[in-house]
A tleap script that builds the chain and sets N, CA, C and O, in Angstrom:
source leaprc.protein.ff14SB
mol = sequence {
  NMET LYS GLU ILE ILE ASP TYR LEU VAL ASN
  GLU LYS GLY VAL THR MET ILE VAL ALA THR
  VAL LEU ALA LYS SER PHE GLU LYS TYR PRO
  GLU ILE LYS GLN GLU PHE ILE SER TRP ILE
  LYS GLU ARG ASN PHE LYS GLU GLU ASP ALA
  ILE LYS ILE GLU GLY TYR THR ALA LYS ARG
  ILE HIE GLU ILE ALA PRO GLU LEU ASP ALA
  SER GLY VAL TYR GLN PHE MET ILE THR LEU
  ARG GLU ASN PRO GLN LYS ALA LYS GLU TYR
  ILE GLN LYS GLY PHE PRO ARG CLYS
}
set mol.1.N position { 18.125 -44.261 -23.684 }
set mol.1.CA position { 18.535 -44.958 -22.479 }
set mol.1.C position { 18.918 -43.973 -21.381 }
set mol.1.O position { 18.788 -44.285 -20.197 }
set mol.2.N position { 19.386 -42.795 -21.757 }
set mol.2.CA position { 19.782 -41.783 -20.780 }
set mol.2.C position { 18.629 -41.432 -19.846 }
set mol.2.O position { 18.833 -41.260 -18.644 }
set mol.3.N position { 17.420 -41.326 -20.391 }
set mol.3.CA position { 16.258 -40.982 -19.570 }
set mol.3.C position { 16.014 -42.040 -18.494 }
set mol.3.O position { 15.695 -41.717 -17.350 }
set mol.4.N position { 16.169 -43.294 -18.876 }
set mol.4.CA position { 15.944 -44.390 -17.928 }
set mol.4.C position { 17.023 -44.370 -16.851 }
set mol.4.O position { 16.714 -44.486 -15.665 }
set mol.5.N position { 18.274 -44.224 -17.249 }
set mol.5.CA position { 19.375 -44.186 -16.278 }
set mol.5.C position { 19.205 -43.005 -15.329 }
set mol.5.O position { 19.347 -43.165 -14.116 }
set mol.6.N position { 18.906 -41.827 -15.861 }
set mol.6.CA position { 18.703 -40.648 -15.007 }
set mol.6.C position { 17.577 -40.881 -14.012 }
set mol.6.O position { 17.710 -40.541 -12.837 }
set mol.7.N position { 16.463 -41.461 -14.472 }
set mol.7.CA position { 15.328 -41.748 -13.591 }
set mol.7.C position { 15.754 -42.698 -12.471 }
set mol.7.O position { 15.471 -42.450 -11.299 }
set mol.8.N position { 16.428 -43.773 -12.836 }
set mol.8.CA position { 16.815 -44.775 -11.830 }
set mol.8.C position { 17.803 -44.208 -10.813 }
set mol.8.O position { 17.694 -44.491 -9.620 }
set mol.9.N position { 18.756 -43.416 -11.273 }
set mol.9.CA position { 19.761 -42.846 -10.374 }
set mol.9.C position { 19.163 -41.734 -9.518 }
set mol.9.O position { 19.313 -41.734 -8.296 }
set mol.10.N position { 18.489 -40.792 -10.159 }
set mol.10.CA position { 18.029 -39.598 -9.456 }
set mol.10.C position { 16.746 -39.798 -8.655 }
set mol.10.O position { 16.566 -39.165 -7.615 }
set mol.11.N position { 15.863 -40.658 -9.119 }
set mol.11.CA position { 14.592 -40.817 -8.416 }
set mol.11.C position { 14.477 -42.104 -7.621 }
set mol.11.O position { 13.814 -42.145 -6.585 }
set mol.12.N position { 15.122 -43.153 -8.106 }
set mol.12.CA position { 15.037 -44.425 -7.390 }
set mol.12.C position { 16.239 -44.659 -6.493 }
set mol.12.O position { 16.225 -45.546 -5.640 }
set mol.13.N position { 17.280 -43.857 -6.691 }
set mol.13.CA position { 18.440 -43.913 -5.802 }
set mol.13.C position { 19.366 -45.098 -6.006 }
set mol.13.O position { 20.110 -45.464 -5.096 }
set mol.14.N position { 19.332 -45.707 -7.190 }
set mol.14.CA position { 20.251 -46.811 -7.441 }
set mol.14.C position { 21.576 -46.262 -7.949 }
set mol.14.O position { 21.656 -45.123 -8.408 }
set mol.15.N position { 22.599 -47.077 -7.860 }
set mol.15.CA position { 23.910 -46.642 -8.335 }
set mol.15.C position { 23.922 -46.591 -9.863 }
set mol.15.O position { 23.066 -47.179 -10.524 }
set mol.16.N position { 24.893 -45.890 -10.399 }
set mol.16.CA position { 25.032 -45.794 -11.847 }
set mol.16.C position { 25.224 -47.171 -12.473 }
set mol.16.O position { 24.699 -47.444 -13.552 }
set mol.17.N position { 25.969 -48.031 -11.800 }
set mol.17.CA position { 26.209 -49.385 -12.322 }
set mol.17.C position { 24.897 -50.160 -12.401 }
set mol.17.O position { 24.593 -50.761 -13.431 }
set mol.18.N position { 24.126 -50.149 -11.329 }
set mol.18.CA position { 22.842 -50.857 -11.317 }
set mol.18.C position { 21.894 -50.258 -12.347 }
set mol.18.O position { 21.210 -50.986 -13.067 }
set mol.19.N position { 21.855 -48.940 -12.417 }
set mol.19.CA position { 20.977 -48.271 -13.386 }
set mol.19.C position { 21.345 -48.655 -14.812 }
set mol.19.O position { 20.463 -48.872 -15.643 }
set mol.20.N position { 22.622 -48.739 -15.100 }
set mol.20.CA position { 23.075 -49.102 -16.445 }
set mol.20.C position { 22.670 -50.530 -16.786 }
set mol.20.O position { 22.219 -50.802 -17.899 }
set mol.21.N position { 22.828 -51.432 -15.841 }
set mol.21.CA position { 22.431 -52.833 -16.065 }
set mol.21.C position { 20.922 -52.927 -16.291 }
set mol.21.O position { 20.472 -53.601 -17.218 }
set mol.22.N position { 20.147 -52.259 -15.451 }
set mol.22.CA position { 18.696 -52.299 -15.603 }
set mol.22.C position { 18.257 -51.675 -16.923 }
set mol.22.O position { 17.392 -52.214 -17.612 }
set mol.23.N position { 18.847 -50.555 -17.268 }
set mol.23.CA position { 18.479 -49.871 -18.507 }
set mol.23.C position { 18.838 -50.708 -19.730 }
set mol.23.O position { 18.119 -50.701 -20.730 }
set mol.24.N position { 19.935 -51.417 -19.646 }
set mol.24.CA position { 20.378 -52.242 -20.777 }
set mol.24.C position { 19.351 -53.315 -21.126 }
set mol.24.O position { 19.230 -53.696 -22.290 }
set mol.25.N position { 18.609 -53.809 -20.130 }
set mol.25.CA position { 17.605 -54.844 -20.402 }
set mol.25.C position { 16.517 -54.346 -21.346 }
set mol.25.O position { 15.848 -55.149 -21.996 }
set mol.26.N position { 16.332 -53.038 -21.427 }
set mol.26.CA position { 15.308 -52.471 -22.304 }
set mol.26.C position { 15.772 -52.380 -23.763 }
set mol.26.O position { 14.948 -52.233 -24.666 }
set mol.27.N position { 17.068 -52.465 -23.992 }
set mol.27.CA position { 17.596 -52.329 -25.345 }
set mol.27.C position { 17.059 -53.410 -26.284 }
set mol.27.O position { 16.904 -53.174 -27.482 }
set mol.28.N position { 16.783 -54.565 -25.754 }
set mol.28.CA position { 16.299 -55.682 -26.556 }
set mol.28.C position { 14.868 -55.451 -27.060 }
set mol.28.O position { 14.455 -56.035 -28.062 }
set mol.29.N position { 14.123 -54.601 -26.361 }
set mol.29.CA position { 12.720 -54.366 -26.681 }
set mol.29.C position { 12.451 -52.870 -26.800 }
set mol.29.O position { 11.965 -52.253 -25.851 }
set mol.30.N position { 12.759 -52.283 -27.950 }
set mol.30.CA position { 12.639 -50.831 -28.096 }
set mol.30.C position { 11.235 -50.291 -27.842 }
set mol.30.O position { 11.089 -49.163 -27.371 }
set mol.31.N position { 10.202 -51.071 -28.145 }
set mol.31.CA position { 8.846 -50.581 -27.913 }
set mol.31.C position { 8.540 -50.481 -26.416 }
set mol.31.O position { 7.832 -49.568 -25.991 }
set mol.32.N position { 9.060 -51.402 -25.622 }
set mol.32.CA position { 8.879 -51.332 -24.169 }
set mol.32.C position { 9.708 -50.166 -23.626 }
set mol.32.O position { 9.246 -49.417 -22.766 }
set mol.33.N position { 10.922 -50.020 -24.128 }
set mol.33.CA position { 11.787 -48.905 -23.706 }
set mol.33.C position { 11.105 -47.567 -23.983 }
set mol.33.O position { 11.084 -46.691 -23.119 }
set mol.34.N position { 10.552 -47.407 -25.175 }
set mol.34.CA position { 9.909 -46.143 -25.531 }
set mol.34.C position { 8.699 -45.856 -24.649 }
set mol.34.O position { 8.459 -44.712 -24.262 }
set mol.35.N position { 7.943 -46.899 -24.337 }
set mol.35.CA position { 6.774 -46.676 -23.481 }
set mol.35.C position { 7.214 -46.304 -22.063 }
set mol.35.O position { 6.577 -45.470 -21.419 }
set mol.36.N position { 8.284 -46.906 -21.579 }
set mol.36.CA position { 8.805 -46.561 -20.255 }
set mol.36.C position { 9.306 -45.114 -20.256 }
set mol.36.O position { 9.042 -44.369 -19.312 }
set mol.37.N position { 10.016 -44.719 -21.295 }
set mol.37.CA position { 10.490 -43.332 -21.401 }
set mol.37.C position { 9.293 -42.375 -21.433 }
set mol.37.O position { 9.332 -41.301 -20.832 }
set mol.38.N position { 8.247 -42.768 -22.129 }
set mol.38.CA position { 7.024 -41.959 -22.158 }
set mol.38.C position { 6.458 -41.823 -20.745 }
set mol.38.O position { 6.014 -40.743 -20.357 }
set mol.39.N position { 6.471 -42.907 -19.980 }
set mol.39.CA position { 5.982 -42.842 -18.590 }
set mol.39.C position { 6.861 -41.876 -17.778 }
set mol.39.O position { 6.349 -41.060 -17.011 }
set mol.40.N position { 8.171 -41.975 -17.951 }
set mol.40.CA position { 9.085 -41.095 -17.215 }
set mol.40.C position { 8.746 -39.631 -17.487 }
set mol.40.O position { 8.765 -38.808 -16.571 }
set mol.41.N position { 8.440 -39.309 -18.722 }
set mol.41.CA position { 8.142 -37.921 -19.101 }
set mol.41.C position { 6.749 -37.483 -18.664 }
set mol.41.O position { 6.571 -36.343 -18.235 }
set mol.42.N position { 5.768 -38.361 -18.765 }
set mol.42.CA position { 4.367 -37.976 -18.527 }
set mol.42.C position { 3.804 -38.433 -17.178 }
set mol.42.O position { 2.808 -37.891 -16.698 }
set mol.43.N position { 4.449 -39.432 -16.575 }
set mol.43.CA position { 4.039 -39.976 -15.271 }
set mol.43.C position { 2.646 -40.604 -15.283 }
set mol.43.O position { 1.920 -40.550 -14.290 }
set mol.44.N position { 2.291 -41.192 -16.407 }
set mol.44.CA position { 1.069 -41.993 -16.437 }
set mol.44.C position { 1.247 -43.107 -17.460 }
set mol.44.O position { 2.004 -42.991 -18.424 }
set mol.45.N position { 0.525 -44.181 -17.210 }
set mol.45.CA position { 0.599 -45.326 -18.099 }
set mol.45.C position { -0.308 -45.090 -19.296 }
set mol.45.O position { -1.450 -44.654 -19.153 }
set mol.46.N position { 0.214 -45.382 -20.468 }
set mol.46.CA position { -0.550 -45.206 -21.699 }
set mol.46.C position { -1.806 -46.064 -21.687 }
set mol.46.O position { -1.801 -47.187 -21.183 }
set mol.47.N position { -2.870 -45.528 -22.240 }
set mol.47.CA position { -4.070 -46.319 -22.461 }
set mol.47.C position { -4.249 -46.544 -23.954 }
set mol.47.O position { -4.495 -47.663 -24.404 }
set mol.48.N position { -4.119 -45.456 -24.718 }
set mol.48.CA position { -4.211 -45.587 -26.171 }
set mol.48.C position { -2.853 -46.001 -26.712 }
set mol.48.O position { -1.817 -45.501 -26.274 }
set mol.49.N position { -2.870 -46.899 -27.648 }
set mol.49.CA position { -1.649 -47.392 -28.290 }
set mol.49.C position { -0.664 -48.022 -27.307 }
set mol.49.O position { 0.537 -48.061 -27.577 }
set mol.50.N position { -1.153 -48.510 -26.182 }
set mol.50.CA position { -0.276 -49.152 -25.205 }
set mol.50.C position { 0.168 -50.516 -25.737 }
set mol.50.O position { -0.577 -51.193 -26.445 }
set mol.51.N position { 1.366 -50.894 -25.390 }
set mol.51.CA position { 1.874 -52.211 -25.754 }
set mol.51.C position { 1.074 -53.246 -24.971 }
set mol.51.O position { 0.834 -53.089 -23.774 }
set mol.52.N position { 0.673 -54.285 -25.651 }
set mol.52.CA position { -0.046 -55.379 -25.005 }
set mol.52.C position { 0.761 -56.649 -25.230 }
set mol.52.O position { 1.039 -57.040 -26.364 }
set mol.53.N position { 1.130 -57.278 -24.127 }
set mol.53.CA position { 1.897 -58.520 -24.183 }
set mol.53.C position { 1.122 -59.578 -23.414 }
set mol.53.O position { 0.813 -59.408 -22.235 }
set mol.54.N position { 0.812 -60.670 -24.100 }
set mol.54.CA position { 0.032 -61.750 -23.494 }
set mol.54.C position { -1.269 -61.222 -22.893 }
set mol.54.O position { -1.765 -61.758 -21.901 }
set mol.55.N position { -1.813 -60.177 -23.494 }
set mol.55.CA position { -3.073 -59.617 -23.041 }
set mol.55.C position { -2.954 -58.569 -21.943 }
set mol.55.O position { -3.970 -58.058 -21.472 }
set mol.56.N position { -1.740 -58.240 -21.529 }
set mol.56.CA position { -1.524 -57.291 -20.439 }
set mol.56.C position { -0.846 -56.026 -20.935 }
set mol.56.O position { 0.057 -56.077 -21.770 }
set mol.57.N position { -1.291 -54.897 -20.415 }
set mol.57.CA position { -0.613 -53.624 -20.640 }
set mol.57.C position { 0.124 -53.258 -19.349 }
set mol.57.O position { -0.109 -53.861 -18.301 }
set mol.58.N position { 1.003 -52.279 -19.433 }
set mol.58.CA position { 1.709 -51.812 -18.236 }
set mol.58.C position { 0.705 -51.283 -17.206 }
set mol.58.O position { 0.855 -51.515 -16.007 }
set mol.59.N position { -0.299 -50.585 -17.677 }
set mol.59.CA position { -1.316 -50.054 -16.759 }
set mol.59.C position { -2.013 -51.188 -16.015 }
set mol.59.O position { -2.250 -51.089 -14.811 }
set mol.60.N position { -2.341 -52.261 -16.725 }
set mol.60.CA position { -3.020 -53.398 -16.097 }
set mol.60.C position { -2.111 -54.070 -15.067 }
set mol.60.O position { -2.567 -54.447 -13.987 }
set mol.61.N position { -0.827 -54.219 -15.399 }
set mol.61.CA position { 0.121 -54.803 -14.443 }
set mol.61.C position { 0.192 -53.928 -13.198 }
set mol.61.O position { 0.210 -54.444 -12.080 }
set mol.62.N position { 0.232 -52.623 -13.374 }
set mol.62.CA position { 0.268 -51.715 -12.226 }
set mol.62.C position { -0.997 -51.847 -11.374 }
set mol.62.O position { -0.925 -51.764 -10.148 }
set mol.63.N position { -2.133 -52.048 -12.000 }
set mol.63.CA position { -3.388 -52.234 -11.258 }
set mol.63.C position { -3.368 -53.536 -10.471 }
set mol.63.O position { -3.858 -53.590 -9.343 }
set mol.64.N position { -2.804 -54.583 -11.058 }
set mol.64.CA position { -2.737 -55.887 -10.395 }
set mol.64.C position { -1.721 -55.852 -9.261 }
set mol.64.O position { -1.948 -56.433 -8.199 }
set mol.65.N position { -0.604 -55.173 -9.486 }
set mol.65.CA position { 0.492 -55.133 -8.509 }
set mol.65.C position { 0.915 -53.691 -8.251 }
set mol.65.O position { 1.972 -53.263 -8.716 }
set mol.66.N position { 0.093 -52.933 -7.508 }
set mol.66.CA position { 0.411 -51.522 -7.279 }
set mol.66.C position { 1.706 -51.303 -6.493 }
set mol.66.O position { 2.231 -50.190 -6.461 }
set mol.67.N position { 2.213 -52.347 -5.868 }
set mol.67.CA position { 3.478 -52.208 -5.139 }
set mol.67.C position { 4.670 -52.077 -6.092 }
set mol.67.O position { 5.747 -51.648 -5.678 }
set mol.68.N position { 4.486 -52.442 -7.357 }
set mol.68.CA position { 5.559 -52.270 -8.335 }
set mol.68.C position { 5.631 -50.821 -8.782 }
set mol.68.O position { 4.617 -50.216 -9.129 }
set mol.69.N position { 6.835 -50.269 -8.771 }
set mol.69.CA position { 6.993 -48.930 -9.333 }
set mol.69.C position { 7.047 -49.062 -10.854 }
set mol.69.O position { 7.005 -50.175 -11.379 }
set mol.70.N position { 7.137 -47.951 -11.555 }
set mol.70.CA position { 7.114 -47.987 -13.016 }
set mol.70.C position { 8.246 -48.837 -13.585 }
set mol.70.O position { 8.048 -49.566 -14.557 }
set mol.71.N position { 9.418 -48.746 -12.991 }
set mol.71.CA position { 10.536 -49.557 -13.454 }
set mol.71.C position { 10.202 -51.038 -13.321 }
set mol.71.O position { 10.467 -51.825 -14.230 }
set mol.72.N position { 9.627 -51.410 -12.201 }
set mol.72.CA position { 9.228 -52.802 -11.980 }
set mol.72.C position { 8.154 -53.256 -12.951 }
set mol.72.O position { 8.182 -54.388 -13.434 }
set mol.73.N position { 7.214 -52.379 -13.233 }
set mol.73.CA position { 6.147 -52.707 -14.182 }
set mol.73.C position { 6.740 -52.989 -15.557 }
set mol.73.O position { 6.408 -53.992 -16.189 }
set mol.74.N position { 7.613 -52.108 -16.015 }
set mol.74.CA position { 8.175 -52.299 -17.349 }
set mol.74.C position { 9.187 -53.440 -17.396 }
set mol.74.O position { 9.335 -54.092 -18.430 }
set mol.75.N position { 9.883 -53.686 -16.292 }
set mol.75.CA position { 10.732 -54.885 -16.232 }
set mol.75.C position { 9.853 -56.137 -16.318 }
set mol.75.O position { 10.226 -57.129 -16.945 }
set mol.76.N position { 8.690 -56.076 -15.682 }
set mol.76.CA position { 7.779 -57.224 -15.745 }
set mol.76.C position { 7.238 -57.411 -17.165 }
set mol.76.O position { 7.003 -58.542 -17.591 }
set mol.77.N position { 7.042 -56.328 -17.889 }
set mol.77.CA position { 6.616 -56.449 -19.289 }
set mol.77.C position { 7.676 -57.214 -20.093 }
set mol.77.O position { 7.341 -57.991 -20.986 }
set mol.78.N position { 8.938 -56.991 -19.773 }
set mol.78.CA position { 10.012 -57.751 -20.415 }
set mol.78.C position { 9.902 -59.220 -20.041 }
set mol.78.O position { 10.057 -60.090 -20.899 }
set mol.79.N position { 9.638 -59.505 -18.777 }
set mol.79.CA position { 9.453 -60.892 -18.347 }
set mol.79.C position { 8.288 -61.534 -19.083 }
set mol.79.O position { 8.376 -62.687 -19.504 }
set mol.80.N position { 7.195 -60.791 -19.239 }
set mol.80.CA position { 6.050 -61.312 -20.003 }
set mol.80.C position { 6.463 -61.669 -21.428 }
set mol.80.O position { 6.016 -62.679 -21.971 }
set mol.81.N position { 7.299 -60.859 -22.023 }
set mol.81.CA position { 7.743 -61.102 -23.392 }
set mol.81.C position { 8.677 -62.306 -23.454 }
set mol.81.O position { 8.555 -63.150 -24.342 }
set mol.82.N position { 9.618 -62.382 -22.498 }
set mol.82.CA position { 10.648 -63.413 -22.561 }
set mol.82.C position { 10.201 -64.752 -21.989 }
set mol.82.O position { 10.608 -65.807 -22.475 }
set mol.83.N position { 9.381 -64.708 -20.978 }
set mol.83.CA position { 8.971 -65.948 -20.313 }
set mol.83.C position { 7.516 -65.826 -19.869 }
set mol.83.O position { 7.239 -65.686 -18.678 }
set mol.84.N position { 6.584 -65.879 -20.825 }
set mol.84.CA position { 5.180 -65.632 -20.501 }
set mol.84.C position { 4.606 -66.601 -19.466 }
set mol.84.O position { 3.786 -66.203 -18.638 }
set mol.85.N position { 5.020 -67.846 -19.503 }
set mol.85.CA position { 4.483 -68.824 -18.549 }
set mol.85.C position { 4.863 -68.452 -17.118 }
set mol.85.O position { 4.014 -68.447 -16.226 }
set mol.86.N position { 6.129 -68.144 -16.904 }
set mol.86.CA position { 6.609 -67.748 -15.577 }
set mol.86.C position { 5.909 -66.470 -15.123 }
set mol.86.O position { 5.485 -66.369 -13.972 }
set mol.87.N position { 5.787 -65.499 -16.017 }
set mol.87.CA position { 5.141 -64.225 -15.680 }
set mol.87.C position { 3.687 -64.443 -15.283 }
set mol.87.O position { 3.208 -63.852 -14.315 }
set mol.88.N position { 2.994 -65.282 -16.022 }
set mol.88.CA position { 1.583 -65.545 -15.702 }
set mol.88.C position { 1.442 -66.252 -14.359 }
set mol.88.O position { 0.458 -66.047 -13.650 }
set mol.89.N position { 2.417 -67.082 -14.007 }
set mol.89.CA position { 2.401 -67.719 -12.681 }
set mol.89.C position { 2.527 -66.665 -11.580 }
set mol.89.O position { 1.838 -66.741 -10.562 }
set mol.90.N position { 3.412 -65.678 -11.786 }
set mol.90.CA position { 3.537 -64.585 -10.814 }
set mol.90.C position { 2.211 -63.847 -10.666 }
set mol.90.O position { 1.796 -63.523 -9.553 }
set mol.91.N position { 1.554 -63.585 -11.782 }
set mol.91.CA position { 0.275 -62.882 -11.739 }
set mol.91.C position { -0.757 -63.710 -10.972 }
set mol.91.O position { -1.465 -63.189 -10.111 }
set mol.92.N position { -0.836 -64.994 -11.290 }
set mol.92.CA position { -1.825 -65.863 -10.617 }
set mol.92.C position { -1.569 -65.967 -9.119 }
set mol.92.O position { -2.506 -66.098 -8.332 }
set mol.93.N position { -0.304 -65.909 -8.729 }
set mol.93.CA position { 0.049 -66.017 -7.303 }
set mol.93.C position { 0.007 -64.670 -6.604 }
set mol.93.O position { 0.310 -64.580 -5.414 }
set mol.94.N position { -0.365 -63.626 -7.324 }
set mol.94.CA position { -0.469 -62.300 -6.709 }
set mol.94.C position { 0.870 -61.632 -6.461 }
set mol.94.O position { 1.016 -60.877 -5.500 }
set mol.95.N position { 1.851 -61.899 -7.316 }
set mol.95.CA position { 3.180 -61.303 -7.195 }
set mol.95.C position { 3.770 -61.540 -5.793 }
set mol.95.O position { 4.039 -60.586 -5.064 }
set mol.96.N position { 3.966 -62.802 -5.423 }
set mol.96.CA position { 4.491 -63.071 -4.073 }
set mol.96.C position { 5.889 -62.505 -3.898 }
set mol.96.O position { 6.688 -62.469 -4.834 }
set mol.97.N position { 6.163 -62.068 -2.686 }
set mol.97.CA position { 7.497 -61.555 -2.346 }
set mol.97.C position { 8.181 -62.606 -1.492 }
set mol.97.O position { 7.551 -63.306 -0.699 }
set mol.98.N position { 9.498 -62.693 -1.681 }
set mol.98.CA position { 10.273 -63.674 -0.926 }
set mol.98.C position { 10.503 -63.229 0.485 }
set mol.98.O position { 11.141 -63.940 1.260 }
savepdb mol mol.pdb
quit
């Protein structure tokens, strides 16, 4: 979790409190957390052995919604896991912004 918090604080400029809350959401899904940590270290989305949720990989989500940074992509992977119907609606609508 330290890698995620450091990334969010040092590179994304969020506060330690926000970074801790965001990082905590990954604790429930260790495979998503590990893939995000791998992205932090390597700066590319896995192709081989990538996690696939509802048919989507992090790389595919990034291709569909390039405006999402890596944190957003992996947070969306959590949404796909927890609420696939809602996530698929976002994808179909082109990730609308409020």
